[in-house]
ROZAPA-14349 format. One record per residue: x negated, y, z of N, C-alpha, C in turn. Coordinates in steps of 0.1 Angstrom, whole numbers, padded with zeros to 4 digits, always signed. Layout:
XYZXYZXYZ;...
end
This chain:
-0183-0019+0167-0170-0016+0173-0163-0030+0176;-0155-0030+0187-0147-0042+0189-0134-0041+0182;-0132-0049+0173-0119-0048+0164-0110-0059+0165;-0098-0055+0166-0087-0063+0165-0077-0064+0154;-0074-0075+0148-0064-0074+0137-0052-0082+0143;-0041-0075+0144-0028-0079+0150-0018-0083+0139;-0015-0095+0138-0008-0100+0126-0018-0107+0117;-0027-0114+0123-0039-0118+0114-0036-0129+0106;-0026-0136+0107-0022-0148+0099-0015-0145+0086;-0010-0132+0086-0001-0129+0074-0010-0125+0061;-0005-0121+0051-0013-0118+0038-0021-0105+0041;-0015-0095+0047-0022-0084+0049-0033-0084+0059;-0030-0092+0070-0039-0095+0081-0050-0101+0076;-0049-0112+0068-0061-0118+0062-0069-0109+0053;-0062-0101+0046-0069-0093+0036-0076-0082+0046;-0071-0077+0056-0078-0068+0064-0092-0073+0069;-0093-0086+0073-0104-0092+0076-0115-0093+0066;-0110-0096+0053-0119-0097+0043-0125-0082+0038;-0116-0072+0040-0120-0059+0036-0130-0054+0046;-0129-0056+0058-0138-0052+0070-0151-0057+0066;-0153-0070+0062-0166-0076+0059-0171-0069+0046;-0163-0069+0035-0167-0064+0022-0173-0050+0024;-0167-0042+0032-0171-0027+0034-0183-0026+0045;-0186-0038+0051-0197-0038+0062-0192-0028+0073;-0180-0030+0076-0176-0022+0089-0183-0027+0101;-0189-0018+0109-0197-0022+0121-0189-0031+0131;-0186-0042+0129-0178-0051+0139-0188-0058+0147;-0188-0056+0161-0196-0062+0170-0187-0075+0175;-0175-0074+0175-0166-0086+0180-0153-0083+0173;-0148-0096+0166-0136-0094+0159-0126-0104+0167;-0114-0098+0171-0104-0105+0178-0092-0106+0168;-0086-0118+0169-0075-0120+0161-0062-0123+0169;-0051-0115+0166-0038-0117+0173-0028-0121+0164;-0018-0129+0169-0006-0133+0160+0004-0136+0171;+0014-0143+0166+0027-0148+0173+0022-0159+0183;+0028-0162+0193+0026-0173+0201+0026-0187+0194;+0033-0187+0182+0034-0198+0175+0020-0202+0169;+0012-0192+0166-0001-0193+0159-0012-0193+0170;-0009-0189+0182-0020-0189+0193-0026-0201+0194;-0040-0202+0196-0047-0214+0198-0053-0221+0185;-0047-0217+0173-0053-0221+0161-0064-0214+0158;-0071-0218+0148-0085-0212+0144-0085-0208+0131;-0091-0196+0128-0090-0190+0114-0105-0187+0110;-0108-0191+0097-0122-0189+0093-0124-0173+0088;-0135-0168+0091-0136-0154+0088-0152-0152+0086;-0155-0141+0079-0168-0139+0077-0178-0138+0088;-0171-0137+0101-0178-0138+0114-0177-0151+0119;-0173-0161+0113-0173-0173+0118-0157-0178+0121;-0156-0190+0127-0143-0194+0129-0138-0188+0144;-0127-0181+0143-0122-0174+0155-0108-0180+0159;-0107-0181+0172-0094-0187+0178-0084-0175+0179;-0072-0177+0173-0062-0167+0174-0056-0166+0188;-0053-0154+0193-0047-0151+0205-0034-0147+0203;-0026-0149+0213-0011-0142+0214-0014-0128+0218;-0007-0120+0213-0009-0105+0215-0003-0102+0229;-0011-0094+0237-0007-0087+0250-0015-0075+0251;-0010-0065+0256-0016-0052+0260-0030-0055+0268;-0029-0064+0277-0040-0067+0285-0052-0073+0278;-0048-0081+0267-0058-0087+0260-0065-0078+0250;-0057-0069+0245-0062-0059+0235-0067-0046+0239;-0065-0042+0252-0067-0028+0257-0083-0026+0257;-0092-0036+0256-0106-0033+0255-0111-0032+0241;-0103-0032+0231-0105-0030+0217-0110-0016+0216;-0119-0013+0206-0122+0001+0200-0112+0005+0189;-0108-0005+0181-0100-0003+0170-0090-0015+0169;-0077-0012+0166-0067-0021+0164-0061-0020+0149;-0060-0029+0141-0054-0027+0128-0042-0037+0129;-0030-0030+0127-0017-0036+0128-0011-0040+0115;-0008-0054+0113-0001-0058+0101+0010-0066+0106;+0019-0058+0113+0030-0064+0120+0044-0058+0114;+0055-0063+0120+0067-0057+0118+0069-0043+0124;+0078-0036+0118+0080-0022+0124+0086-0023+0138;+0095-0033+0142+0098-0035+0156+0087-0037+0164;+0079-0047+0161+0067-0050+0169+0059-0038+0172;+0056-0030+0160+0048-0017+0162+0054-0008+0171;+0067-0006+0171+0074+0004+0179+0073-0001+0194;+0073-0013+0196+0073-0019+0210+0058-0018+0216;+0047-0018+0207+0035-0019+0213+0023-0009+0209;+0026-0003+0197+0015+0006+0192+0011+0018+0200;+0021+0025+0205+0019+0038+0212+0012+0033+0225;+0017+0024+0232+0010+0018+0245-0005+0016+0242;-0007+0010+0230-0021+0005+0228-0030+0019+0226;-0024+0028+0218-0031+0041+0217-0033+0048+0229;-0023+0048+0237-0024+0054+0251-0034+0049+0259;-0037+0035+0258-0048+0028+0265-0063+0031+0260;-0063+0041+0249-0075+0045+0244-0080+0039+0232;-0071+0029+0226-0076+0023+0214-0071+0030+0202;-0080+0032+0192-0076+0038+0179-0067+0028+0172;-0056+0031+0169-0046+0021+0161-0043+0027+0148;-0043+0018+0138-0038+0020+0124-0028+0010+0121;-0016+0016+0120-0004+0007+0118+0001+0007+0103;+0002-0006+0098+0006-0007+0085+0021-0008+0083;+0029-0007+0093+0044-0009+0092+0049+0005+0089;+0063+0004+0087+0070+0017+0086+0074+0025+0098;+0070+0020+0110+0076+0023+0122+0073+0039+0125;+0062+0044+0121+0057+0058+0125+0055+0067+0114;+0058+0062+0101+0053+0071+0090+0059+0084+0088;+0071+0085+0094+0078+0098+0093+0078+0105+0106;+0072+0099+0116+0072+0106+0129+0062+0119+0129;+0067+0130+0134+0060+0143+0132+0046+0142+0139;+0045+0135+0150+0033+0134+0158+0023+0125+0153;+0025+0117+0142+0017+0106+0137+0014+0109+0122;+0001+0111+0120-0003+0114+0106+0000+0102+0097;+0003+0104+0086+0005+0094+0076-0005+0098+0065;-0015+0088+0063-0029+0091+0057-0032+0082+0045;-0035+0088+0036-0044+0083+0024-0057+0091+0023;-0067+0084+0026-0080+0093+0029-0084+0101+0017;-0082+0096+0004-0085+0105-0007-0077+0117-0008;-0066+0117-0001-0057+0128-0003-0056+0138+0009;-0055+0132+0022-0053+0140+0033-0061+0134+0046;-0073+0131+0044-0081+0126+0055-0081+0136+0067;-0080+0149+0064-0082+0158+0075-0069+0158+0085;-0058+0152+0081-0047+0149+0090-0049+0140+0102;-0061+0132+0101-0063+0123+0110-0066+0132+0124;-0074+0142+0124-0078+0150+0135-0083+0142+0147;-0077+0145+0158-0080+0138+0171-0069+0126+0173;-0061+0123+0165-0051+0114+0167-0056+0100+0170;-0049+0093+0179-0054+0078+0181-0044+0069+0174;-0032+0073+0170-0023+0064+0162-0022+0070+0149;-0024+0062+0138-0024+0067+0124-0014+0056+0117;-0005+0063+0108+0002+0054+0101-0003+0052+0087;-0003+0039+0082-0007+0036+0068+0006+0036+0059;+0005+0043+0047+0018+0045+0040+0024+0032+0033;+0035+0033+0028+0041+0023+0020+0032+0020+0009;+0030+0008+0004+0021+0004-0007+0022+0011-0019;+0035+0013-0024+0037+0019-0035+0034+0034-0035;+0036+0041-0023+0033+0053-0021+0018+0057-0022;+0011+0048-0015-0005+0049-0015-0011+0048-0029;-0006+0039-0037-0011+0038-0051-0006+0050-0058;+0006+0056-0058+0010+0067-0065+0002+0080-0061;+0001+0083-0048-0004+0096-0045-0019+0097-0048;-0026+0086-0048-0041+0088-0052-0042+0094-0065;-0032+0090-0075-0033+0096-0089-0026+0109-0089;-0015+0111-0081-0008+0124-0082-0016+0136-0076;-0023+0134-0065-0029+0144-0057-0040+0153-0068;-0048+0146-0073-0058+0153-0083-0050+0160-0094;-0040+0155-0099-0032+0162-0110-0025+0174-0103;-0020+0172-0091-0013+0184-0085-0023+0195-0082;-0036+0191-0078-0045+0202-0076-0050+0209-0088;-0049+0203-0100-0054+0208-0113-0043+0216-0120;-0031+0210-0119-0020+0215-0128-0007+0220-0120;-0006+0217-0107+0006+0219-0099+0015+0208-0102;+0026+0207-0094+0036+0196-0097+0049+0201-0092;+0059+0199-0102+0073+0203-0100+0081+0192-0096;+0080+0180-0104+0089+0169-0101+0082+0156-0105;+0087+0146-0100+0080+0133-0102+0091+0123-0104;+0091+0114-0115+0100+0103-0117+0092+0091-0118;+0094+0081-0111+0086+0070-0111+0094+0057-0111;+0091+0047-0119+0098+0034-0118+0085+0024-0114;+0089+0016-0105+0078+0006-0099+0083-0007-0104;+0071-0015-0106+0072-0029-0109+0064-0037-0099;+0070-0041-0088+0063-0046-0076+0063-0060-0075;+0049-0065-0072+0047-0079-0071+0053-0086-0059;+0054-0099-0059+0058-0107-0048+0051-0104-0036;+0038-0101-0036+0030-0099-0024+0036-0087-0016;+0044-0078-0021+0051-0068-0013+0059-0073-0002;+0064-0086-0005+0072-0093+0006+0063-0102+0015;+0051-0101+0014+0041-0109+0022+0039-0123+0016;+0031-0130+0025+0028-0145+0021+0040-0152+0017;+0051-0150+0024+0063-0158+0023+0069-0155+0009;+0069-0142+0004+0072-0139-0009+0065-0146-0020;+0051-0145-0018+0042-0150-0028+0045-0167-0030;+0046-0173-0018+0049-0187-0017+0062-0191-0024;+0072-0182-0021+0085-0185-0028+0085-0185-0043;+0077-0174-0048+0075-0173-0063+0069-0185-0069;+0058-0190-0062+0051-0201-0067+0058-0214-0066;+0067-0216-0056+0074-0227-0054+0085-0228-0063;+0092-0217-0066+0104-0217-0075+0100-0218-0089;+0089-0212-0093+0083-0212-0105+0080-0228-0110;+0074-0234-0099+0071-0248-0102+0084-0256-0103;+0094-0253-0096+0106-0260-0096+0113-0258-0109;+0112-0248-0116+0117-0246-0130+0110-0253-0139;+0097-0252-0140+0088-0256-0149+0085-0273-0149;+0084-0277-0136+0081-0291-0134+0093-0300-0133;+0104-0294-0125+0115-0302-0122+0127-0300-0131;+0126-0289-0138+0137-0284-0146+0149-0280-0140;+0148-0277-0127+0159-0272-0119+0160-0257-0119;+0171-0251-0114+0172-0236-0112+0163-0231-0101;+0159-0219-0102+0151-0213-0092+0161-0209-0080;+0155-0212-0069+0163-0208-0056+0156-0195-0050;+0162-0191-0039+0156-0179-0032+0161-0180-0017;+0152-0175-0010+0154-0172+0005+0149-0158+0008;+0136-0156+0004+0130-0143+0008+0137-0132+0000;+0139-0133-0012+0144-0123-0021+0159-0124-0022;+0166-0112-0027+0180-0112-0028+0185-0121-0039;+0177-0124-0049+0180-0134-0060+0167-0141-0063;+0168-0151-0071+0157-0158-0076+0146-0148-0083;+0135-0148-0080+0124-0139-0086+0118-0146-0098;+0117-0160-0098+0110-0167-0108+0117-0164-0121;+0111-0160-0133+0116-0157-0145+0127-0146-0145;+0126-0138-0136+0136-0128-0133+0129-0115-0129;+0137-0103-0130+0133-0090-0122+0145-0087-0114;+0143-0080-0102+0153-0077-0094+0152-0063-0090;+0162-0054-0095+0163-0039-0092+0167-0037-0078;+0162-0043-0068+0165-0040-0054+0153-0044-0045;+0148-0035-0039+0136-0037-0028+0142-0031-0016;+0144-0038-0005+0149-0033+0007+0164-0028+0006;+0171-0023+0016+0184-0021+0016+0189-0010+0009;+0202-0008+0004+0206+0003-0002+0211+0014+0008;+0209+0026+0004+0212+0037+0013+0224+0044+0008;+0231+0053+0015+0243+0059+0013+0243+0067-0002;+0231+0070-0006+0229+0078-0018+0227+0068-0030;+0228+0056-0027+0227+0045-0038+0212+0042-0042;+0203+0049-0036+0189+0045-0038+0186+0035-0026;+0176+0026-0029+0171+0017-0019+0163+0025-0009;+0160+0018+0003+0152+0024+0013+0136+0024+0007;+0133+0014+0000+0120+0015-0006+0118+0026-0017;+0128+0029-0024+0127+0040-0032+0127+0053-0024;+0135+0055-0014+0133+0067-0006+0120+0068+0001;+0114+0056+0005+0102+0057+0012+0091+0065+0003;+0091+0061-0010+0082+0068-0020+0084+0084-0020;+0096+0087-0019+0100+0102-0018+0095+0108-0005;+0100+0103+0006+0096+0109+0019+0081+0109+0021;+0075+0098+0020+0061+0097+0022+0052+0104+0015;+0054+0104+0001+0047+0113-0009+0047+0127-0004;+0059+0132+0000+0060+0146+0004+0052+0148+0016;+0053+0140+0026+0045+0141+0038+0031+0140+0036;+0025+0132+0028+0011+0130+0025+0005+0143+0018;+0012+0147+0009+0008+0158+0000+0011+0171+0006;+0019+0172+0016+0023+0184+0022+0032+0193+0013;+0041+0186+0006+0050+0191-0003+0063+0188+0001;+0070+0194+0011+0083+0190+0016+0094+0191+0006;+0093+0200-0003+0105+0202-0013+0101+0196-0026;+0091+0188-0027+0089+0182-0041+0100+0172-0045;+0104+0174-0057+0115+0166-0063+0110+0153-0068;+0114+0141-0063+0109+0128-0066+0122+0119-0067;+0122+0111-0078+0132+0100-0080+0124+0088-0083;+0128+0077-0076+0121+0064-0079+0132+0054-0081;+0129+0044-0090+0136+0031-0091+0126+0020-0089;+0128+0012-0079+0119+0001-0075+0124-0012-0080;+0115-0020-0086+0120-0033-0092+0110-0044-0088;+0115-0055-0083+0106-0067-0081+0105-0075-0093;+0091-0078-0095+0089-0085-0108+0081-0099-0104;+0081-0109-0112+0075-0122-0108+0059-0123-0111;+0052-0113-0105+0038-0114-0104+0034-0116-0090;+0022-0123-0088+0018-0125-0073+0013-0112-0067;+0004-0104-0073+0000-0092-0065-0003-0081-0075;-0005-0069-0070-0006-0056-0078+0008-0051-0082;+0009-0039-0077+0022-0031-0082+0018-0022-0093;+0027-0021-0102+0027-0013-0114+0036-0001-0112;+0034+0011-0118+0043+0022-0117+0041+0030-0129;+0053+0033-0136+0054+0042-0147+0059+0055-0142;+0050+0065-0144+0052+0078-0137+0053+0089-0148;+0064+0098-0146+0065+0109-0154+0065+0121-0144;+0057+0132-0148+0056+0143-0140+0059+0156-0147;+0064+0165-0142+0065+0179-0147+0055+0187-0138;+0045+0195-0144+0036+0203-0138+0040+0217-0138;+0034+0225-0130+0036+0239-0129+0030+0246-0141;+0017+0242-0144+0010+0248-0155+0007+0238-0167;+0004+0243-0178+0004+0234-0189-0007+0224-0187;-0004+0212-0191-0012+0200-0191-0014+0192-0204;-0025+0187-0207-0028+0179-0219-0033+0165-0213;-0030+0155-0222-0035+0142-0218-0051+0142-0217;-0057+0150-0226-0072+0150-0224-0076+0156-0211;-0069+0168-0207-0073+0173-0195-0069+0165-0182;-0058+0158-0184-0055+0148-0172-0064+0138-0172;-0068+0132-0182-0078+0121-0183-0092+0125-0175;-0096+0137-0179-0108+0144-0174-0107+0144-0158;-0095+0150-0153-0094+0151-0139-0093+0137-0132;-0086+0127-0137-0085+0115-0130-0098+0107-0132;-0106+0110-0143-0119+0103-0143-0129+0107-0133;-0127+0119-0126-0134+0122-0115-0128+0121-0101;-0117+0115-0102-0108+0115-0088-0113+0102-0080;-0116+0104-0067-0119+0091-0059-0108+0082-0058;-0110+0069-0060-0100+0059-0058-0092+0056-0072;-0096+0062-0083-0089+0061-0096-0099+0056-0106;-0095+0047-0114-0103+0041-0125-0095+0044-0139;-0099+0053-0147-0092+0054-0160-0094+0043-0169;-0083+0035-0173-0083+0025-0182-0074+0030-0192;-0078+0036-0204-0069+0042-0213-0075+0044-0227;-0075+0031-0234-0079+0031-0248-0069+0023-0256;-0058+0028-0260-0049+0020-0265-0053+0014-0279;-0062+0021-0285-0066+0015-0299-0073+0001-0296;-0080+0000-0284-0086-0013-0281-0077-0022-0271;-0065-0017-0270-0054-0024-0262-0060-0025-0248;-0065-0013-0242-0071-0013-0230-0061-0003-0221;-0055-0008-0211-0046+0000-0204-0043-0008-0190;-0039-0002-0179-0037-0008-0167-0028-0020-0167;-0032-0031-0161-0024-0043-0160-0027-0050-0146;-0016-0056-0141-0019-0065-0128-0030-0074-0128;-0032-0081-0140-0043-0091-0141-0057-0085-0140;-0059-0071-0145-0072-0066-0144-0072-0058-0130;-0061-0053-0124-0062-0045-0112-0063-0056-0099;-0061-0067-0102-0061-0077-0089-0075-0078-0084;-0076-0075-0071-0088-0077-0063-0098-0063-0065;-0092-0053-0072-0100-0040-0073-0095-0030-0063;-0105-0023-0058-0103-0012-0049-0095+0000-0055;-0099+0003-0068-0095+0015-0074-0081+0013-0080;-0074+0023-0082-0061+0023-0088-0063+0026-0103;-0059+0017-0112-0060+0018-0127-0050+0029-0131;-0054+0038-0140-0046+0049-0145-0047+0048-0161;-0037+0048-0168-0037+0048-0183-0024+0052-0190;-0023+0048-0203-0011+0051-0210-0008+0067-0208;-0019+0075-0207-0017+0089-0204-0013+0096-0218;-0002+0103-0216+0003+0110-0229+0012+0121-0225;+0014+0129-0234+0022+0142-0233+0037+0136-0232;+0045+0142-0224+0060+0139-0222+0068+0150-0229;+0074+0148-0241+0081+0159-0247+0091+0165-0240;+0098+0158-0231+0109+0163-0223+0107+0176-0216;+0095+0177-0210+0090+0189-0203+0081+0198-0211;+0080+0196-0222+0073+0205-0232+0056+0204-0228;+0051+0215-0227+0037+0215-0225+0034+0213-0209;+0043+0210-0201+0041+0207-0188+0045+0194-0185;+0046+0184-0194+0050+0170-0192+0040+0161-0194;+0040+0150-0186+0030+0140-0187+0035+0127-0182;+0032+0116-0190+0035+0102-0187+0022+0095-0184;+0022+0086-0174+0011+0077-0172+0015+0064-0165;+0006+0054-0165+0009+0041-0161-0002+0038-0150;+0003+0032-0138-0008+0029-0128-0006+0014-0124;-0016+0009-0119-0017-0004-0115-0027-0004-0102;-0021-0009-0090-0029-0009-0078-0027-0021-0070;-0037-0029-0065-0036-0039-0057-0029-0036-0044;-0016-0042-0044-0008-0039-0031-0014-0044-0018;-0022-0054-0018-0028-0060-0006-0041-0052-0002;-0046-0043-0012-0058-0035-0010-0056-0022-0008;-0055-0013-0019-0053+0002-0017-0038+0003-0011;-0029-0006-0014-0017-0005-0009-0015-0010+0006;-0025-0014+0012-0025-0019+0025-0038-0020+0032;-0045-0030+0031-0057-0034+0039-0068-0023+0036;-0072-0022+0024-0082-0012+0021-0079+0002+0026;-0067+0007+0023-0064+0021+0029-0065+0020+0043;-0061+0011+0051-0062+0010+0065-0076+0011+0070;-0085+0003+0064-0100+0003+0067-0105+0015+0065;-0102+0022+0054-0108+0035+0050-0103+0046+0061;-0091+0045+0066-0087+0052+0077-0096+0050+0090;-0098+0037+0092-0108+0034+0103-0121+0039+0101;-0126+0039+0089-0140+0045+0086-0140+0060+0089;-0129+0067+0086-0127+0081+0091-0127+0083+0105;-0119+0075+0113-0118+0075+0126-0132+0072+0133;-0139+0064+0127-0152+0062+0134-0161+0073+0132;-0161+0080+0121-0168+0091+0118-0165+0103+0127;-0151+0104+0129-0146+0115+0137-0150+0112+0152;-0151+0099+0155-0153+0096+0169-0167+0098+0174;
end
């Protein structure tokens, strides 16, 4: 397939290229697109050094597949036209996630939603990590409500966020000065920030509402009760999530572990006696979402469960999920 990565110079764009190679996606020609500022520069890839092009519909319309790692505004301006030109498009932005005519897909959960669509939305990174673990539990025990607190890495703000965390950490440790900030609302180094994205009229942030809106769409549960608190923490990559669920039918930690152990995309890491549980340092670079600290939640009686998840934001939260969608599109085509 002739594959294009649009937004190739960003953190997700670069990860997309690596995942395509790692999963041996059948790329006959790889095209890299970015802003006019980057056009003409060269980028090393597993397919050799490739010259980056400025994006235009004319330059991209001969692609078989386009993987978009761009802003929502750019996606809104260009993605539909590209799909109408016959290109299969997987968009990583938030532009189309809640559009009724665009499937929002996590392949382990709702691959059938792809159908014959040419434009597919990739979910928010936090949502993708969450629903991979929620869906098998829902199938086994039903689901009444979900309460989740997220601990999100700097990678969620892209390469710029990661660079700011490294720069400002060095500033504090090596120069003894206070940490500054441009990307984040406050300094992230040696801090946590209980705000990701803008606040909404209901006092939740947009990031928190995305988790609710998108999880409902992906799992086909429009009335599911979900509350999320999203916190930015000073780690480079991997988002962590503390999840409490109330199930429709009784659940035990042992039964939940057995279900998750068989679930696609999930790795159970749950041996507290040996101090084994999900952590960003162990989930970094891993395709599967780690699940552990699985225990009964007494608030909801025999229908309550707590668990802790860690998933690589740049992989399952973005690039890996997009390439998995592309694999399904290829099979469907």
